[in-house]
FIBA-350806 format. One line per 2 residues: their letters; for each residue y, z, x of C-alpha. Coordinates in steps of 0.5 Angstrom, whole numbers, plus 2048, in hexadecimal, padded with zeros to 3 digits. Layout:
N
a) Y:Z:X ~ ...
//
This chain:
391
mn) 7DB:805:82A ~ 7DC:801:823
yi) 7E0:804:81D ~ 7DF:803:816
lf) 7E4:805:811 ~ 7E1:807:809
dg) 7E4:807:803 ~ 7E2:80F:801
as) 7E3:813:7FB ~ 7EA:811:7FA
rn) 7E9:80A:7F8 ~ 7E9:80B:7F1
nl) 7EF:80E:7F2 ~ 7F3:809:7F5
lp) 7F1:803:7EF ~ 7F4:7FF:7EE
ft) 7F6:7FD:7F5 ~ 7EF:7FE:7F7
ft) 7EC:7F9:7F2 ~ 7EE:7F4:7F8
rp) 7EE:7F7:7FF ~ 7EA:7FD:802
va) 7EE:804:802 ~ 7EF:802:80A
di) 7F3:7FC:808 ~ 7F8:7FF:804
rt) 7FF:800:807 ~ 803:806:807
gi) 808:807:80D ~ 809:801:812
lt) 802:7FF:813 ~ 7FC:7FF:80E
ir) 7F7:805:80F ~ 7F3:800:813
ek) 7F8:7FE:817 ~ 7FA:805:819
we) 7F2:807:81B ~ 7F2:800:81F
mf) 7F8:802:823 ~ 7F5:809:824
lk) 7EF:807:826 ~ 7F1:800:82A
tt) 7EB:7FD:826 ~ 7EA:7F9:820
tt) 7E6:7FC:81A ~ 7E2:7F9:815
tv) 7E1:7FC:80D ~ 7DC:7FF:809
te) 7DE:7FE:802 ~ 7DC:7FB:7FB
dy) 7D7:7F5:7FB ~ 7DB:7F0:7F8
ls) 7E1:7F2:7FD ~ 7DC:7F1:803
gk) 7DC:7E9:804 ~ 7E4:7EA:805
yp) 7E4:7F1:809 ~ 7DD:7F1:80C
mv) 7D9:7F7:810 ~ 7D7:7F6:818
em) 7D2:7FA:81A ~ 7D0:7FC:821
ee) 7CB:801:824 ~ 7CF:806:824
nv) 7D5:807:81F ~ 7DA:80C:81D
mi) 7DC:80C:815 ~ 7E2:80E:813
na) 7E5:810:80C ~ 7EB:80B:80B
sy) 7EF:810:806 ~ 7F1:814:80D
lp) 7F6:811:812 ~ 7F5:812:819
nl) 7F9:817:81E ~ 7F8:819:825
el) 7F4:81F:824 ~ 7EF:81C:81F
ve) 7EE:815:823 ~ 7EC:819:829
ri) 7E7:81D:825 ~ 7E4:817:822
kg) 7E4:814:829 ~ 7E0:81A:82B
le) 7DB:819:825 ~ 7D3:818:827
en) 7CD:817:824 ~ 7CB:81B:81D
qa) 7D2:81E:81D ~ 7D8:81E:818
if) 7DF:820:817 ~ 7E1:823:810
rd) 7E8:826:80C ~ 7E5:82C:807
ed) 7DF:827:804 ~ 7E2:820:806
vi) 7DF:81C:80B ~ 7E4:819:810
af) 7DF:816:815 ~ 7D8:816:817
fa) 7D4:812:81D ~ 7CF:80D:81A
ke) 7C9:80A:81E ~ 7C8:803:81B
gq) 7C4:803:815 ~ 7C4:80A:813
dd) 7C5:809:80C ~ 7C3:810:80B
id) 7C9:815:80D ~ 7C7:81C:80B
fd) 7CD:820:80E ~ 7C8:827:80D
rf) 7C5:824:814 ~ 7CC:823:817
et) 7CF:827:81C ~ 7D6:828:818
fd) 7DD:829:81A ~ 7E3:82B:816
fe) 7EA:828:817 ~ 7EF:82D:816
gg) 7F5:829:819 ~ 7FA:825:815
ii) 7F9:81F:812 ~ 7FB:81B:80C
ki) 7F6:817:807 ~ 7F8:812:802
en) 7F3:814:7FC ~ 7F7:813:7F6
tw) 7FC:80C:7F5 ~ 802:810:7F5
di) 801:813:7FC ~ 802:80C:7FE
fs) 809:80D:7FD ~ 80A:815:7FD
kn) 808:815:804 ~ 80B:80F:806
gd) 810:813:80A ~ 80C:816:80E
ti) 807:810:80F ~ 80D:80C:811
qe) 80F:811:816 ~ 808:811:819
df) 808:80A:81A ~ 80F:809:81D
nl) 80D:80E:822 ~ 806:80A:823
it) 809:803:823 ~ 810:805:827
kd) 80E:80A:82D ~ 80F:807:833
rt) 813:801:830 ~ 81B:7FF:830
sq) 81D:7FD:82A ~ 821:7F6:829
pi) 829:7F7:82A ~ 82C:7F8:823
pp) 832:7F3:821 ~ 838:7F6:821
sn) 83A:7F4:81A ~ 835:7F9:817
ni) 838:800:815 ~ 833:805:819
ia) 831:80C:818 ~ 82C:80F:81C
pe) 82B:809:821 ~ 825:80D:825
ni) 821:80D:81F ~ 821:805:81D
fi) 81D:800:821 ~ 81E:7F9:820
ee) 818:7F4:822 ~ 819:7ED:825
ga) 81C:7E7:820 ~ 81F:7EC:81B
tl) 825:7EA:818 ~ 82A:7EF:814
ef) 832:7EF:815 ~ 837:7F3:811
vt) 831:7F8:80E ~ 832:800:80E
ln) 82C:803:811 ~ 82B:80A:810
as) 826:80E:814 ~ 828:815:814
ng) 822:817:80F ~ 81D:813:812
pi) 81C:80D:817 ~ 81D:806:815
yi) 819:800:818 ~ 81A:7F9:817
gk) 814:7F4:819 ~ 814:7ED:81C
nt) 817:7E8:819 ~ 81A:7EB:813
ei) 821:7EA:810 ~ 826:7F0:80C
me) 82B:7ED:80A ~ 832:7EE:809
gs) 834:7F4:805 ~ 82E:7F8:805
vi) 82E:7FF:805 ~ 828:802:807
rg) 825:80A:809 ~ 820:80C:80C
pf) 81A:80D:80D ~ 819:806:80C
al) 815:800:80F ~ 816:7F8:80E
ce) 80F:7F5:811 ~ 80E:7EE:814
na) 812:7E8:811 ~ 815:7ED:80B
tv) 81B:7EC:808 ~ 821:7F0:805
km) 825:7EC:800 ~ 82D:7ED:800
aa) 831:7F3:7FE ~ 82A:7F7:7FD
ki) 829:7FF:7FC ~ 824:802:7FF
yg) 821:809:800 ~ 81C:80C:804
pt) 817:80D:805 ~ 815:806:803
ti) 811:801:806 ~ 812:7F9:806
gp) 80B:7F5:808 ~ 80A:7EF:80B
ns) 80D:7E9:808 ~ 810:7ED:802
kv) 817:7EC:800 ~ 81B:7F2:7FD
gg) 822:7F2:7F9 ~ 825:7F7:7F4
ev) 825:7FE:7F4 ~ 81E:801:7F7
nn) 81C:808:7F8 ~ 816:80C:7FB
sv) 812:805:7FA ~ 80C:801:7FE
lf) 80B:7FA:7FD ~ 805:7F7:801
an) 805:7F0:803 ~ 808:7EA:800
sn) 80B:7ED:7FB ~ 812:7EC:7F8
kg) 817:7F0:7F4 ~ 81D:7EB:7F6
he) 822:7ED:7F0 ~ 826:7F2:7EE
gf) 822:7F9:7EA ~ 820:7FF:7EC
lg) 818:800:7EF ~ 818:808:7F0
ns) 811:80C:7F3 ~ 80D:805:7F2
vl) 808:802:7F5 ~ 807:7FA:7F5
ge) 801:7F7:7F7 ~ 801:7F0:7FB
wc) 803:7EA:7F7 ~ 807:7ED:7F2
nm) 80E:7EB:7EF ~ 813:7EE:7EB
ga) 817:7EB:7E6 ~ 81F:7EB:7E7
dt) 822:7F1:7E5 ~ 81B:7F5:7E4
nt) 81C:7FC:7E4 ~ 817:802:7E5
sn) 818:809:7E2 ~ 816:80E:7E7
lk) 818:815:7E3 ~ 816:816:7DC
nn) 81B:818:7D8 ~ 819:820:7D7
ya) 818:820:7DF ~ 810:821:7DD
ev) 80B:820:7E2 ~ 809:819:7E3
rl) 801:817:7E0 ~ 7FE:810:7E3
wd) 7F8:80D:7E0 ~ 7F2:80F:7E4
ye) 7EC:809:7E5 ~ 7E8:80F:7E6
te) 7E8:813:7DF ~ 7EC:80D:7DC
gf) 7F1:812:7D9 ~ 7F8:814:7DC
ak) 7F8:818:7E1 ~ 7FD:81E:7E4
tg) 800:81C:7EB ~ 804:822:7EC
lq) 80A:81D:7ED ~ 811:81E:7E9
fc) 812:816:7EC ~ 80E:811:7EB
gl) 80F:80A:7E9 ~ 80B:804:7E9
mm) 803:803:7EC ~ 802:7FB:7ED
gd) 7FC:7F8:7EF ~ 7FC:7F1:7F3
hs) 7FE:7EA:7EF ~ 801:7ED:7EA
kc) 808:7EB:7E7 ~ 80D:7EC:7E2
gi) 813:7E8:7DF ~ 81A:7EA:7DF
nt) 81D:7F0:7DC ~ 816:7F4:7DC
mf) 817:7FB:7DB ~ 811:800:7DD
nt) 811:807:7DB ~ 80F:80D:7DF
gt) 809:80D:7E2 ~ 806:806:7E1
vv) 800:803:7E4 ~ 7FF:7FC:7E4
gv) 7F8:7F8:7E6 ~ 7F7:7F2:7EA
sa) 7F9:7EB:7E8 ~ 7FD:7ED:7E2
ni) 803:7EA:7DF ~ 808:7EE:7DB
yg) 80E:7EB:7D7 ~ 813:7EC:7D1
sg) 817:7F2:7CE ~ 816:7F9:7CE
fp) 811:7FD:7D2 ~ 80A:7FB:7D3
rn) 805:801:7D3 ~ 804:806:7D9
fv) 7FD:803:7DA ~ 7FC:7FB:7DA
ps) 7F5:7F8:7DC ~ 7F4:7F3:7E1
fs) 7F4:7EC:7DF ~ 7F9:7EE:7D8
wg) 7FF:7EA:7D6 ~ 804:7EB:7D2
gn) 808:7F2:7D1 ~ 80C:7F7:7CB
gg) 809:7F2:7C6 ~ 801:7F3:7C9
ft) 7FD:7EF:7CE ~ 7F8:7EA:7CF
ty) 7F3:7E7:7D3 ~ 7F6:7E4:7DA
lt) 7F0:7E0:7DB ~ 7EE:7DF:7E2
kk) 7EF:7D7:7E3 ~ 7F6:7D8:7E1
af) 7F7:7DE:7E6 ~ 7F4:7DA:7EB
ev) 7F9:7D4:7EA ~ 7FE:7D8:7EB
as) 7FB:7DD:7F1 ~ 7FA:7D7:7F5
iv) 801:7D3:7F4 ~ 804:7DB:7F5
ms) 800:7DB:7FB ~ 801:7D4:7FE
rr) 809:7D6:7FE ~ 807:7DA:804
ne) 803:7D5:807 ~ 7FD:7DA:805
ef) 7F6:7D7:802 ~ 7F3:7D9:7FB
te) 7EC:7DA:7FE ~ 7E5:7DA:7FB
qd) 7E5:7E2:7FD ~ 7EC:7E3:7FA
rv) 7E8:7E0:7F3 ~ 7E2:7E3:7F3
il) 7E6:7EA:7F4 ~ 7EA:7E9:7EE
eh) 7E4:7E7:7EA ~ 7E1:7ED:7EB
vf) 7E7:7F1:7E9 ~ 7E8:7ED:7E3
ee) 7E1:7EE:7E1 ~ 7E1:7F6:7E3
tk) 7E8:7F7:7DF ~ 7E6:7F4:7D9
ky) 7E5:7FA:7D5 ~ 7EC:7FC:7D6
rr) 7EF:7F6:7D3 ~ 7EB:7F8:7CC
v) 7EF:7FF:7CD
//
């Protein structure tokens, strides 16, 4: 069977991260949503997403296809139900479609003509940006169980201080000495060719993905994920870094999500709790206003390729778009549009020519190429977000 992951109704709620990727390629837990589905289904998947993303993330359609809403994370019960779908059948959760069977070229999907099944089992759905970190503990545990099943961890070097070693899994090539790992509150996964430098103290749930680094004497509270090739130092609490991003120095990052190719300047701090302990509101691209999150703790949402200078301070519930460059004293406003350059004193437009030059240099340092597809995507984001830079 051919499986295709589609963005679904939550796509706009997951901006700015879905400006530059399909919903399926959001990372929460250890794996991206796509990687989770592919491990369960034991096959590759393709994507239905925004037209401007389809060059980098194309759809492959075959004679028979099962379409899966990428906001939903897989589990054994759901996957078995999906594998059993036949023509003109669909699985729903309340009014939301989870998956349906589609023939090649079947564009006029009318669910009134489908045989529908309600899925009432337990399930995790990523439908808002803050779900990426707030549900990260559950997703780390699910991924840990999936990845480590019937496998044996590499031995834990004797120099380390360990609590609950049965909840720790170390992949080949990982380096860690004189580190404290406490997995009593959740698993700790240490990926291939990673390094945790001496003096670091880490509480699970925690995921350090392939080739990532924890710098000396870092203090990390779970549930936290450090994506592939990312670097982290200082103090981090309940946050998710996608791939190739850096928070390499002192400073606090809490209840936050950083996209790919982000960089936090030395001693950058994020507030994750309002002084009056009130519910945090975040910029909502759908309503173009600030929406309730239901959370008391919520820090920074930063889109791909955005960066900040040393000693930057982010207020509680700040949303930064794609390719923004922030610096200077004081707090920037709680919504920084994509391709903004500046800080508390005001912003100008970060022109694409300069932004693309920086992206190319940054990516080349990790042996990655800034491709024509990347340029097309970011140019589209630049044009789509012009209206916000006038606010």
